[in-house]
C-alpha positions, -999 to +999 in steps of 0.1 A: -404+538+155-372+553+148-350+518+154-377+502+134-369+526+105-334+522+103-328+489+111-354+466+103-341+460+063-306+456+077-319+430+102-338+414+075-303+415+055-282+404+082-307+370+092-303+359+054-266+360+056-259+340+090-285+314+079-271+313+045-232+308+054-234+282+085-208+266+069-185+295+068-156+280+094-153+250+072-154+270+043-129+298+052-092+290+051-079+307+081-047+315+080-025+314+114-007+351+105-026+367+084-049+397+088-073+406+060-092+436+071-121+454+047-123+489+038-141+513+016-115+531-002-083+518-018-049+528+002-044+555-022-008+574-025+016+563-001+036+595+000+038+599+037+048+637+029+013+639+012-023+638+026-044+615-004-033+586+013-047+563+039-035+571+073-035+535+088-018+521+059+010+547+063+011+540+100+025+502+093+051+512+070+063+547+085+074+558+120+080+594+135+109+604+157+085+605+187+056+585+196+022+601+215+014+577+241-013+575+270+016+582+291+029+611+269+056+612+244+080+590+245+109+577+223+107+561+190+134+567+160+147+591+188+161+576+219+161+605+235+163+644+231+170+677+247+155+710+248+169+745+252+157+767+278+141+791+258+122+761+236+136+771+206+160+742+200+154+702+201+183+680+196+174+646+189+198+618+193+184+590+171+182+550+174+212+533+162+212+502+137+175+507+120+172+504+086+148+515+057+131+487+041+151+487+009+185+485+034+195+522+035+208+533+071+183+556+094+204+584+103+202+622+106+215+627+072+175+611+062+163+628+089+174+661+075+165+653+040+131+642+048+123+675+072+135+696+048+116+677+018+080+686+042+095+722+046+098+725+007+063+721+004+049+734+033+022+756+018+006+722+019+012+718+057+000+749+066-029+734+092+004+723+108+016+750+128+053+736+130+057+739+095+057+776+102+079+776+129+107+755+116+138+776+108+167+748+101+177+711+106+212+703+111+232+673+113+253+673+141+266+640+136+255+606+126+229+599+151+226+635+163+200+659+145+193+697+156+159+711+150+159+752+154+126+771+159+118+805+151+101+806+185+090+782+212+059+763+201+044+741+229+029+713+205+062+707+185+071+673+203+029+660+193+031+673+160+064+653+150+044+624+163+018+626+141+009+597+116+022+624+087+042+642+073+068+641+099+080+610+091+107+589+072+113+576+040+143+560+024+164+589+006+165+567-023+128+569-028+131+607-034+124+624-066+151+647-080+160+652-039+124+658-034+088+642-024+064+670-034+063+658-071+059+620-062+083+595-051+100+564-067+090+540-038+078+536-001+103+524+021+100+534+058+112+515+090+077+507+104+067+471+111+053+466+078+062+467+039+038+476+012+043+444-011+017+448-035-009+469-047-038+465-072-059+498-071-092+497-059-088+462-053-064+453-024-031+461-007-010+440+006+016+450+033+045+420+047+062+419+080+097+436+086+119+409+094+147+434+104+119+458+119+142+473+148+117+465+177+115+430+165+095+413+133+059+410+140+040+379+141+015+388+122+031+383+090+004+396+062-018+420+062-043+429+033-066+461+026-094+448+007-116+474-010-152+465-005-183+478-005-200+492+028-225+476+046-236+446+034-210+431+010-182+435+038-208+419+062-212+391+041-173+390+035-168+388+072-193+358+070-175+335+044-141+345+056-130+364+028-122+391+056-114+387+089-107+421+107-130+453+105-117+483+122-130+520+121-101+535+104-098+568+086-108+552+050-130+525+061-154+539+092-187+527+089-180+498+070-209+477+090-235+497+113-237+488+147-265+463+145-242+444+117-212+443+146-238+433+178-251+402+154-211+393+144-204+390+180-236+373+190-226+345+165-198+334+186-168+337+160-158+374+163-149+398+196-159+436+195-136+458+211-137+500+217-112+529+224-117+549+248-136+582+232-110+595+209-132+630+188-162+645+186-185+642+154-202+667+146-218+692+120-194+720+107-216+755+104-203+777+077-203+812+092-188+830+064-211+821+040-229+859+039-257+846+012-268+814+036-293+815+064-267+793+084-248+827+085-266+837+112-258+827+149-299+824+160-301+797+130-270+780+139-282+779+173-317+766+164-300+738+146-280+727+175-315+730+196-328+708+175-307+680+170-320+648+194-281+634+200-296+611+223-321+592+198-289+591+172-267+577+199-293+552+214-306+541+176-277+548+153-250+541+171-263+514+200-246+536+225-214+529+213-207+569+209-218+591+238-238+620+233-215+657+228-225+687+239-190+704+231-166+707+209-142+685+228-150+661+260-136+671+289-107+645+289-090+666+260-063+685+273-075+723+283-110+716+270-130+713+306-141+743+305-178+759+318-199+760+283-237+766+283-253+736+275-281+735+244-297+702+247-325+688+228-357+718+226-376+721+197-394+748+211-362+766+220-354+762+184-386+780+172-380+805+200-348+814+183-360+816+146-395+839+155-372+861+174-348+866+145-376+873+120-381+838+103-414+832+105-442+807+093-478+815+080-492+777+077-477+747+102-454+729+079-438+755+058-408+763+055-399+797+072-393+824+056-376+863+056-376+893+034-390+868+009-357+844+016-366+807+023-347+789+059-330+764+032-302+751+035-279+720+025-260+689+042-232+674+030-225+639+040-201+613+035-221+589+009-198+561+020-206+560+056-245+544+067-243+561+103-239+600+085-269+589+064-290+581+090-283+608+112-285+632+082-325+618+076-332+622+110-320+658+114-332+668+079-372+654+097-365+673+129-355+706+111-385+705+088-406+703+125-392+740+132-397+750+099-361+744+082-358+730+048-327+708+050-315+692+016-292+664+022-263+657-006-245+624-001-207+624-014-170+612-018-150+625+017-128+641-003-152+662-022-165+672+011-130+681+025-127+701-010-156+723+001-145+726+036-115+745+022-134+766-009-161+773+017-188+762-008-213+744+017-240+753+045-233+722+067-213+694+066-205+665+089-167+662+101-148+652+131-122+667+156-086+653+147-087+631+180-075+629+217-037+625+203-040+659+183-064+683+201-072+705+213-038+724+192-046+704+161-083+713+152-077+751+169-048+756+147-075+746+116-096+773+127-075+800+105-065+774+081-078+781+045-076+745+041-098+735+071-119+757+090-112+792+078-147+797+060-164+783+091-151+806+114-145+839+098-183+849+100-172+851+142-174+889+157-140+903+162-122+874+143-087+891+143-088+890+182-099+856+182-073+847+153-045+864+174-056+844+206-051+814+183-018+822+175-010+835+209-022+801+227+002+777+205+033+799+212+026+807+249+055+793+277+031+802+303+008+769+316-018+795+333-018+820+301-022+788+280-052+780+299-068+812+298-068+814+259-083+782+255-110+787+275-114+822+253-114+802+225-133+773+232-159+797+242-162+819+215-167+790+190-191+769+213-212+803+218-210+812+182-224+775+177-199+771+146-195+733+154-226+717+165-218+684+184-233+651+181-216+627+199-181+615+210-163+583+185-139+560+194-121+532+173-142+502+171-125+464+158-144+432+152-119+404+149-115+370+154-121+352+188-087+338+188-067+374+177-048+384+210-027+419+217-053+442+203-050+475+218-055+510+204-028+542+198-036+578+211-050+583+180-078+573+158-061+570+126-043+538+131-037+506+151-007+489+165-007+459+143+025+449+153+015+434+185-014+414+172-012+375+174-028+345+169-034+324+197 
């Protein structure tokens, strides 16, 4: 029944579109060296030292010193590096012969200028603990740069490998020697360069023919802004776009049933990465006026969510049920934690024991004259979040909770997360290459999860453990600290896991070289080619 409720209208729309587009191949003008992908949002500001821009777009243009791969940290703009015995000095030996898109040389001076520009705005980057550890960036010679830290910090290379902010922009693009107040251009060293941008319509990226690793075979990539759902599906059928992936800006641009229909048509292939992140609901434990500040309420919500149905009927099995904040394949996350499976009776028992009572079946529970009522914020560009919200709303009503659903832009939800103006909101972990350190570090950041975690008992000790784990040089001590941290947030039901997500790609059948990075935010377009 649930599947019919969520999908029957969409199935009718898909069928109509497929019938209307039977001559798609004849009508479309497929270009053998061009990809046009759909995104629900504009690429926004391409300044890689700030955060409004599309990470997938920035990942095509800018590069970092090192790269996070399935086999660990590998060279990128740095060919090699040395680490001092005490872990506080990193000396990078830069790749020679690399130039920015505007012809400027990539060298130690450029590295120093870029990293210092980031540090000059380090309040903006406080969620990255590395930004609080950097003491100096020094030029040793033209192709050697030395990074000195205040203390050993084990995720240093991981955070230098991220899509932003420690990536490199041509010094000519700086505004008065800085990047924090805007830049004059978007010239990186990456395989593609931004050629044209029409706000809220499209952005065109052209191949960097002088790319140090060899010119890409796909010569042009266009990010086309389209509404989520049927419009994107129709654009695919008409040949207006020929590529979809669940990037950080355009996730859920087509729901899973639409994707399967396209594959069955025979013109497209569907590929999925391994599980990379955890989709979750964040509960604001620090909101003292909301019922969600009570652990019993948070636990009841956890027990009342039918993850199996969400995985099967909303994600069509493409996302696995999650019972913990991180899946066991994440470093340091293979910790034994109690499982809270779907159990409506257990949810009711928790609420009754906490004093939330109801006189009439179907009514909203109350305690001391206060109703058990909350708001859940979801991304209004995400069909899957909307569908999950409606299912969860129905389940919570069955245990006497009133849940108001509020759909907003993702930027608005991110702002709520930093201000604490929420009861519950959808979010996801940073993902495979970033975790557990990035998500855990965000537990103490006002820009991220401080409001969610500050209602935890003994927060001073909890936050001290987070600070300690990130600078620990002892592997066993690090494992023990992570175990304590993950057990605490699990027991307190702060982050209510739903499913483990991945990157999904829909592409023409003749597109080869499709692969995935150790991040959910970008794809290696430079490796793709048409057969």
